C-alpha positions in Angstrom: 122.1 119.3 -22.5 120.3 115.8 -21.1 121.9 114.4 -24.4 125.1 115.9 -24.0 125.9 114.4 -20.9 124.7 111.0 -22.7 126.9 110.7 -25.2 129.6 112.0 -23.3 129.2 109.1 -21.1 128.8 106.9 -23.3 132.2 108.1 -25.3 133.4 107.7 -22.0 132.5 104.2 -21.3 133.4 102.3 -24.9 136.7 104.2 -24.5 137.4 102.5 -20.9 136.3 99.0 -22.8 139.7 100.2 -26.0 142.2 101.7 -23.1 144.9 101.8 -26.4 142.2 103.4 -29.1 142.7 106.2 -25.9 145.7 106.9 -25.8 146.1 107.4 -29.3 143.4 109.7 -28.8 145.0 111.5 -26.1 148.0 111.4 -27.4 147.0 112.9 -31.3 145.0 115.4 -28.8 148.9 116.7 -26.9 150.1 116.4 -30.6 148.0 119.1 -31.3 148.0 121.2 -28.5 151.5 121.2 -28.8 152.3 122.6 -32.5 149.3 125.3 -30.7 152.2 126.2 -28.1 155.4 126.1 -30.3 155.3 129.3 -31.4 154.5 131.2 -28.0 156.6 128.4 -25.6 158.8 126.8 -27.8 160.3 123.7 -25.9 156.8 123.2 -24.1 155.4 122.5 -27.6 158.2 120.6 -28.3 158.2 118.7 -25.1 154.4 117.7 -25.9 155.0 117.2 -29.8 157.5 114.5 -28.3 154.9 112.8 -25.8 152.3 113.1 -28.9 154.7 111.0 -30.7 155.6 108.1 -28.1 152.3 107.8 -27.3 151.2 107.2 -31.2 154.4 104.8 -31.7 152.9 102.9 -27.6 149.6 102.7 -29.0 151.1 100.8 -32.8 153.2 98.9 -31.0 151.3 97.4 -28.2 148.5 96.6 -31.1 150.3 94.4 -33.6 151.6 93.5 -30.1 148.0 92.6 -29.9 147.1 91.2 -32.9 150.1 88.6 -33.0 149.2 87.2 -28.9 145.0 87.2 -29.6 143.9 86.6 -32.9 143.1 83.0 -34.1 141.5 80.5 -36.3 139.0 77.9 -34.8 136.7 76.2 -35.3 135.0 75.6 -32.0 131.8 73.7 -33.5 132.4 70.3 -31.6 130.7 68.2 -29.2 132.1 67.4 -26.1 129.8 64.8 -24.0 131.2 61.3 -23.3 135.2 62.7 -23.6 138.1 59.8 -22.2 139.7 60.3 -19.1 143.0 61.8 -19.4 145.1 60.0 -16.9 149.0 60.3 -15.5 152.3 57.9 -16.6 155.3 58.9 -15.1 155.5 62.4 -15.4 153.3 62.9 -18.3 150.0 63.2 -19.1 148.4 60.7 -21.7 145.0 62.4 -23.3 143.5 59.3 -26.3 141.9 60.7 -29.4 137.9 61.3 -29.2 135.4 59.6 -31.5 135.4 62.9 -33.4 139.4 63.0 -34.1 140.0 66.1 -31.5 141.7 65.6 -27.8 139.7 66.8 -25.1 140.5 67.2 -21.9 139.1 67.7 -18.7 140.3 70.4 -16.3 140.2 72.2 -13.2 139.4 76.1 -13.8 139.6 77.5 -10.7 138.6 74.2 -8.7 135.7 73.9 -10.7 135.8 71.2 -14.1 135.3 72.3 -17.6 135.6 70.4 -20.9 138.4 72.5 -23.2 139.6 71.4 -27.0 143.4 71.2 -27.0 144.4 73.5 -30.2 146.8 73.9 -31.8 146.1 76.1 -34.2 145.2 78.2 -31.5 146.9 81.6 -30.3 145.3 81.9 -27.1 143.7 80.3 -24.3 139.4 80.7 -25.1 136.7 80.0 -22.6 133.0 81.0 -22.8 130.8 83.2 -20.9 128.9 80.5 -18.7 132.9 78.9 -18.0 133.6 82.2 -16.9 131.0 82.3 -14.6 131.3 79.4 -12.7 135.1 79.2 -12.4 135.2 82.8 -11.7 137.5 84.5 -14.2 138.0 87.9 -14.0 139.1 89.9 -16.5 142.1 92.1 -16.7 142.5 95.3 -14.4 143.1 97.3 -17.4 140.1 95.8 -19.8 141.1 94.6 -23.3 139.3 93.6 -25.8 140.2 91.4 -29.6 138.6 90.3 -32.2 138.4 86.7 -33.2 137.9 84.7 -36.5 136.1 81.8 -35.8 134.0 79.1 -38.0 130.9 81.8 -37.2 132.1 84.6 -38.1 134.7 87.5 -36.7 133.3 87.9 -32.8 134.6 90.0 -29.6 136.2 88.5 -26.6 137.3 90.6 -23.8 140.9 88.9 -22.3 141.1 88.1 -19.1 143.2 85.8 -16.7 142.8 82.3 -15.6 144.3 82.2 -11.6 144.6 78.5 -11.8 143.8 75.7 -15.1 144.5 72.0 -13.4 144.3 68.6 -14.7 146.5 65.6 -14.9 149.9 66.1 -13.4 149.9 69.7 -14.9 148.9 73.2 -13.4 148.9 76.5 -15.0 148.8 80.1 -13.2 147.6 83.7 -14.5 147.1 81.9 -18.0 145.5 84.6 -20.2 142.8 83.5 -21.5 139.8 85.2 -23.7 136.1 84.9 -22.6 134.3 84.7 -25.8 130.3 85.0 -26.6 128.9 83.2 -29.2 131.2 79.8 -28.4 128.2 77.9 -26.4 129.4 75.8 -23.8 133.1 75.7 -26.2 136.5 75.8 -24.5 139.9 75.8 -25.9 143.3 75.0 -24.7 146.0 77.0 -26.7 149.1 77.6 -27.4 149.7 80.3 -25.1 149.2 77.1 -22.6 150.9 74.4 -25.0 154.3 76.5 -24.5 154.8 76.6 -20.8 155.2 72.9 -21.3 158.9 71.2 -21.3 157.1 68.9 -24.5 153.9 68.0 -26.1 153.6 65.5 -28.9 150.8 62.7 -30.5 152.3 59.8 -30.4 149.3 57.4 -32.3 145.7 58.8 -31.1 147.5 59.7 -27.5 148.4 63.4 -27.2 150.9 63.1 -24.6 151.7 66.5 -22.3 154.7 66.6 -20.0 155.0 69.3 -17.8 158.4 71.5 -16.4 157.2 70.4 -12.8 154.7 67.8 -12.4 152.1 68.1 -9.8 150.3 65.7 -7.2 147.8 63.9 -9.0 144.1 64.6 -6.9 
């Protein structure tokens, strides 16, 4: 009996972290119940089958959207020390190329400074668990975990929201991010951040970021 209770508890905990899987399982259960009731209560059975089909379609579409939104390839084994400082000129934030051949910024995440690699090949912004703890980045109310492909293989990452990310004359609020274990101290600014800007471009060895609404520089 105790083993059964522990199994149910473990299963409940697992499904709480996989809401799309839970939705699919519930939809299948409702569909089976609707099929059982269809002969004795055709209307109720048909209604349950319809609800089941809608649930399965919703789970499929949300899964496709999640994969398209969060799956990305990124190599994060990069140095993070002696980073050049970004500067603001007019309405632009200018980021010089680092010696390692990448663009790095020092951003305030909820008021705490953190180093970020700007990666145009990353779909979603990614932060390390250490950054999440230091900057009080909270997971989404409905827990989601996604698979991410990195240079070290596939890892599981939890979806979270950055209340405020700020550097130069740029600020992004309520920014989607994933908290990815196995990244060391690395943080990545992905395309979901860059797409919020008015424009961005590379000129020579300088990354130029132009926000829609330039912020005062602290």
